[in-house]
N, C-alpha and C positions, 0 to 999 in steps of 0.2 A: 512414580514407576514401577517400580517393586514392584507394586502391586497389580498394575495394571500386567508387567511380564508375566506375573503367574496369572494371570484368565488368562493371561493369551497361551501362555502352554498349556494348556485345559480347555482347551476351546481346540487346539491345534490333536490335540491328544487325543481330544471325541471325534474328531474329522479323522484317525487314522495315524495319528503319526507316532514313533515312540515318544517319551521324554526326550534323551537323550537328541532327535530328531529333531524335536523342536525346541528346544535350544540352542539346535544349533542353526533353525531356517530364521532364531531371532539373533544370536549373537553381536551384531552390529549395535542392535537395541542392548544389548546385556551390557556389550563393549559401554557404553557413556556411560552407565553408572561410574566407570572407574576414570573418571573422566572431571576432577574438581575446576579447570581451567572452566569446564564448557557450559558449565552449571552456572557461574561462577560470571561469564558471559552470556547468559541468557537476554530471554524478553517476554515478554507478557503471558507467548501461549507457548505450544511444539505441539510438529504433531512429524508421523516417523512411518512412511510407506516403508511397508515390505511388500515383496516377494518372491518367488525363487531365481530371476536374475539379474536384484537390485534393488537398492534398498538408498532412500532421498529422508532429506531433513531438512524440514522447512521450522525455520526461528518466526513467532508471530509479532506483532507487533501488537495484540490482541487477546483476551482471553480466551480460551474452549473448551469446553466441555472432558470432564478427563471422560472417556473413553476407549473399549477398540472393538476394532469390525474387522469379523475375520467370513471374506467369500472370493465369489472369483472376481471382485473390481476393491476397486478404493473407496472409500471414505471421504469425497472431496468437500463437499458442504462448509469443512472449517477454512480450507482455501479460498470460498467464495468472496467472501470480502472483499482479501484484499484486487479482485479486480469489482468491484463494485466501490460502496463508500467507505468501508475502512483499514483500504491499503494508507500505507505511508507517503508525504508527500513536506517536501523539507520550504522553510520562509527566509530568508536569508534578509538580514535588515543594514541595506545598504546608507552606512551614517558617519559621516565625518567626525563623531563625537562617541559611538558607541553602535558598533555596526556587532552583530549578533547572527549564528547561525541555530534554528529549529528545527527540530525535527519531528512529525506534524498528525494528526490522525482526525478523523473530523473529532473528538469527542478531545485530545491527552494531545500535550505539549511538552518535550524535553527542550533544556538550551541541551546543544552539543556544540556550543562554541569551540574551535582550538584553542588551546593553551598557548600556545606556542608563535599565536600570530599580534600584531597590532589590533588594535580594537579600535584603534583614532589617528588622526592626525596626527595631533599632537604628542600622543603616546611613540608615533611611527619615529616622528622625528628626535624624541629623547633617547630612543634603543641605539642610533647611530648620527651623533649630530657632521662626522666627517664625512657624511654620502654631500658622493656629487655628483649631482645633478646635471644635464644638461639643454639649457637654456630655452626658448624657442628667442628668446630677450637677450642673452647670455654667450659667453666665449666657451666652444669648448670647453674648460675644465673649471669652468666659474665654481665655484662653492657655493652654496644653494647658502639663499637670502634667504631667513626661514618666518612664519610668518608676526609681524608686530618689529620687523627690523629689513625696512624695506623696498624687499618683494613687492611686484607690481602683480597687476589678477594675471597673467600670461604666467608670470611667476610659480606664482597660487595655483591657478589651473594643475601645472606640472607637479608639484609637488602633491595631490591631493591625486592626482593622476598615478605616482607613484605609487603613493599608497597606495590604490585600488588592487594592482596590478598583482603586490604582494598577498592583500587580501585574496586575494582571486585565486591564484593559487591553494595555497593552501583550501581553501574552503573544494577548488575544486579537487584537491586531493583527496576528500572525503567525498563531495559527491559521488565519483569511481566508481568509490569501494560503496557505494548504499546505491546508488542507477535509482534514486527517484526524483520526478520531478520537480524545480525548485524556481517558484515564483518569488521575485525582489518585490521589496517596496522600499517608497524612498523619494527626494524629490525630486522633482526634472532632472536637475545637471547631473545630481547621484548615479543616476539609473543610466541614465544617456553614455556614464565615463565608461558601469562597468559592463553592463555590455557589448562597447568597446574593447573591453580585455579579456572578456570574456571567451574559455576556452570550453566549459561544457555545454556540452548538446543535449543538456534537455531540460534546458531554460528556458520555460515556457515566455512565448514573444508580450503575451499582455503583461504590462510590469502592476504594482498597482502603486501610483502616485500620493501617493502620501506621508509628513513627517512622522519615521517611526521610533523618534525619540520619543514622544506623546503618544505611546500606542503599552500596554502591554506586551505581554506572553501571549496572553490567551485572546484580545484582541490584532496581533499580527495573527495567527493559526488562522482566524474569523477572517479578516480579506485571504489570506493565501487559499482558504477554502473557498468562498466565492469562485475564485479564479479556476478553480480545480474542478472545480460541477461544472462550470462552463466547454472548458477540452475536455472532461474524459468520463463525464457521467451526462451529458447533451442526447446521447442516443437511451439512455436510463428512462429523465424529464419529460421527454419523448412520448414514448411509449405508456409514461404513467398521466399527462395528460388523456390519451388514448383514452382510458378508463374515464374520465369524469366527464369525454363527453359520451359515452355510454355506447358504441362506435357496433348499433348490431352488426351479430355472426363475427365481429372482427376481435369479441375481446372476450375472455370469462374463467369464472375462477370452480369449472368442476374438475375437480385431480382425475378420470377416467378421460374429459371430455378432452383434457389438454393432454396425456397422456397417447394418446389417438393420432392427435394433430403432428405432438411430436415427429410422432413413429416419420408417418409419413412425411416429414421437410417442411408443415403449415406453422407450424410454431414461428416467429419472428422473435421474439421477450418475453424471457415466463420469469418472474417475480417469485421469490419461495421467501415463508415466515422465517426466520431466524426463531432458534433454537426449540423448534415445533422438531417433531418426528411423524410418521406413520407407513406403519409393516405393510404389510400382503408381498404377494409373487402378481407377477404379469403372465400372463399365458399367450404366448404367443399363437395357438394356430387357432384359439375365438380370440383373443384381441382382445381382450377384456382383464378389469383388475380385482384382484380379487385380493380383501382391507381382513387386516386381525388387531386384532388390540390393543394384543402385544409379539414380542418376538416371535416366532416355532419354528421344525425346522424346515430348511430352504425357504423360509422367510424373506427378503432386503428391506432395506427403509427407500422406499419411493420415490422421497421430494431428491432425496440424492444419486439415483438412480437416475431421476426425467432431465436432476442436475448435469448427469455422464452425459444422457442421450438426446439431450438438446444442446449441447458444447459438441456433438458430432455431430450434428442435420444440422450445423448453422444457427442458433438462439444464438444469443444475449442470453447469460443472467444471472441472476440479481437475488443476491437475501438482500433485507431487509427488517427492522424491527420491526410488528406487528402493530404496532399504531400507524405506520407506513405506508401498511400492505394496503391495494389497493382493495375498495368493497371489505375490509380487516379483513379477510380469509389470510387462509394457511399458503391456498397459492392463488396463479393468477398467471394468464397467461396474451399476449399483443399476438393473435394471427395473420400473418399474408397472403392470404385468399381462405 
């Protein structure tokens, strides 16, 4: 971070700022160096955006390259995975024996189960055996008849529902802070009961009906990912299919053609290869792109600029690993017309 800030100051000085002015301009970033708690709770990646009027900090659940970008626009490509395949989602194992909450990306999984909640019905009942539950089959103040102590099926159902209510409160508190989509995995009756008590707005309706006690954390992530693909990446995969169909005139992997189409508002979906850069300038008068082998004065990172232009003109923009790119190209697009 210190090295990047030193580099940023140097570039700003080259652009006409005095050193004191450059350091003041980057004040919000310099201040982070003296905040150990900020770094103690850092995620895998970090991006900081600074302009004359404001600064924004984004902690990312994936790694990004270390780089400084100074121009009249921001470098948004580090954020694109959040809109496509590397954004976070959560999976909740809805279980009577071993409930757990997992933070997931396409490739990673981390257990973020709250420590202050019972994670099984048995543990829930052991916490406070003096709980009084109003059973459908008993009197208003009848003390709980626990499993194995004469409880009817209706009594058991009420106990389990109470357990899920307690679990849901803690899960929803965490999820509202994260605001990630939540996929639940469990047996049919448990899924139905959890949905009944759920208060989290981004719970995905399509749950995974499977016994989570039989699955590893990685298996749970994979089942959650399948649901996320279906709901949030449907448009992306529909566009990818167009390339396999080789729709004549509707797809291209030529950067110049894609830039022209995007400026005209004709690009519907743009795919950009992860970890690749292409430097140059766009000549507005000639409506042409001029390429450079390395960044020179006035050059911009064209794939980033294309991403910004695409989002401004209504395109969906996705960042993909090279091996998943259409035609294994650096950039590809599907056109509206």
